[in-house]
N, C-alpha and C positions, 0 to 999 in steps of 0.2 A: 490707858496710857495710846494703847490703836490708834484713835483722835488725837492726840498729842503727838504721835513716831508721825500721822504722815502731815499733819499739819507743818509739821521742824522738813521731812522731803519737800513739803512744794517747797516754803521759804527757802529754802539752800539752794532749789533749782534758780527760783527767781531773781535770788542774788548773783549767781554762776552767771545768767544773764545780762543781768546790772552790768557785774564786776569787767564781762567781755566791755562790755560800751561805753562803761569810765574809763578803762585802759588802753580806748582806742582803736582799738585792735577787734578786725569781726574775723570769727572763724568755719570758713566755709568746705565742703564738702561737696563734690562731684565727679559723675566719672565722663570724666574727660577721653572717651572714647564714640564722642556725640556731635557728629557733624553735622549742620554748623552752632554749635547749639556753645558746647566748649571739646575743643583736639589742641593734637600740638601740631604747631608748625615750628620742625628743629626740635627745639628743647622748649618753645614756647608757648603754652597755651593760650587759645585767642576761642574767637566765638563772638556768640549771640547775646550769650545770660553773663560771660564771661563780660562786656563790655559794658551790658546794664547793670553787672555787680560792682564797675568803678564807678561808673555814674551813683550807685546808690549811698555807694561807701563817704567819697567825694560829698554829696551834699549833708551827708548826717555828718562829718570831720572826722571818721571813721580812716583807716588803717583797715585794707586785710589781709587772708591771705587761708592761699587755694590751697586745696588739699585735694590729690587725685587720690580717688577707693573704688571698692566696686560700688556697684547702682546699689546690691543689695544689702550691702552695708553702711549706705545712707541714714536709714531715719532710726535705724537702732543707732548712728553715732549719734543721733542729735536729740534720742530721746536719754542717753544716757550724761550728755553734756559734751562730754568729746569734740561737739560743735556748736559752732549758733547756728547752723543754715547750711540745706540740705536742699540743690539743685540738681538737676538733671532735667528739664524736661518733667515733671512731675507731677503728674492725672490725679486732680482730688478725686477720690473714693472714699465707699464708704467709712469700708475696711480703715483706711490711711487713715482717717481725718479720729478714729478708735487711739493714736495712739502719739499722734503732733494735728498743728495745728496751722491754716493754710494762710498765704498771704496773696492779696485779691491775684486773677489774673491774668497775663499781659501778653499770652500770644493766646490764637487758634491751632488747633494742630491737628494733624489725621493718624492713624495706625493703617500702616500698608500694606503689602505682601508679595516679595519677591522672589522670584522663579526661572529659571533657567532660561535663556533665552529665546532653546531651542526646542525640538521636544518635552514640554513640558505637555505632565497630564495635566497641570493645575490653569486653566483657562479664562476662570473669575471666579470669584468670592462660594460662588456653593457647590462650587468642585470640593470641597474643600466638607459640603455637608452633606454627598452623597451616605442613602446608606451603604454597610462595608468597607468604605472607602478606610484607608489605615495608609496614609501619607504620613511621612516623617519632618514634623512641627520644630520647624528651632524659635528660640524666645534670648530675649537675655532674662536671666530672673531676677523674679518678683519684677519685671517694669508688670504696667497694661497690656503690651500685646501679651502677657504670658497671664497674669489673674483671668485677662478676656476672654480667652483661648480655653483656657484652665475649667473656665463656667462655663461654656459653652459643653466642653468633652463630659464636665459631670454631671450637666442635666440633658442632656440629650441623646444619653448613653452611645455618644462618638468613638471610633474605634482610632483613632488622629493617634499616630506616639510623635507624643507634646517630648521634643529635646532640650535641658536649659543651659545655658551655658554666661560666663563669667560676666565678658565682652562681647560684641554685637561681631565683630570681626574674625572673632570665632567661630559664630555659628556661622559669617558669609563662607567663610576658605570650609569646611561643613558641609556648604550649599555649596559650592566650586567641584568640589574634589568629588559629591556623589556621595554624599552621607547623611545631607535633608532631601527634602523637594520643595522644601520653603521656607520662606523667615520673614515670620512680625515683626514687621518696625517702626520707630517713626518714621510719616512721611519722607520729612526733610531728608535722616537719617539713609531713609532708602533711595531717596533721590542721589547722596552723593555718593553711597557707595554703585547706584550702578554709573553714573558718570565715571566712575574706577577701574570696570567691568566689562568690558563690551558684550560677555556671554551671561550678563544677568539683564535680565529687565524687570520695571512694576506689572500689577497687572492693573486695569486700568478704575474697576472698583477699588473704594475706597475701605478696608476692616471695620473700621469705626471712627468716631470723632470727639472731639478731646479737649481741653483749658489748661495749657501751661502755670505752675505757681511754685513757688517756693514752699517751704515747709521751717518750720522750727520747732521749736517745745514747747508744749502746753503753757497755757496761759504767760507766754514771753514776750514783756515791753517792745522789745525789737519789734514784730510783727505789727505793731499801726505807727510806729515811724517808719518803715520800710513802706509797708500801704500808702501812706504819706509822701513817700516819694512814688514811690510805682504810681499813686493817679495821678501824678504831674508830669512824669515826664511819656505817660499815657496820651496827656490833653493840652502838654508843648508842641511833643509831635519828638521828644528824645529815641522816645520806645521803638517807633514808626522808621527813622533812622538809622539806628542799627538793628532791626529785624530787613531795613533794606540791601545795606551794605551787604549782607550776607544771602538773601536772598531775591533771586530775580523773578516778576511774574513771567512768564508764556504767553 
């Protein structure tokens, strides 16, 4: 009975994914506070991954609906079938691979540390690991910045005060108000916030290096189709052209 139930559950998940494609509509979830990958320009959601999604949908002959949601709810929405695809700079980790499948990577990224521009006690990454340090560190809940610093605290017995936020702007506001001493976040997002706030700066050294991918439910046939388009976009220069539109090398 258990085996039969499991087989039926897998079949339902596969049929749900296939139905979305057959209905010519791809439901995609993203945390749209993530410039330059997805963010609001007035009432419109724009960014690197949004334009990437437009190309994918066009080449697959699909329409798409982009839903703005909290980052830490995206994987659950994928696994429950509420959405077909999750994006927002997802880094492939072994823990996440237990719940979802990932597409091929389409860009590289870094985790960076943002601190006050003046009088910061944190001047390099190693300062976070100073014995007895009790810095208040802000992260977006369930991001790789959260996962990495949490693992370091647990594995190394650090005394850092990790404070988790639903949205990046909330963490940045807490930093600006003095409630935090640093925020760990994706490199390009960090650059965007620093550009908008003269009282903030980034540390010179990256906290971690990583690759971005989209996530889908286990064994979803759409993964292979999206991978084929992503590979085309990487090879024909479409992906790089989109990235170059939003990110200029300094």
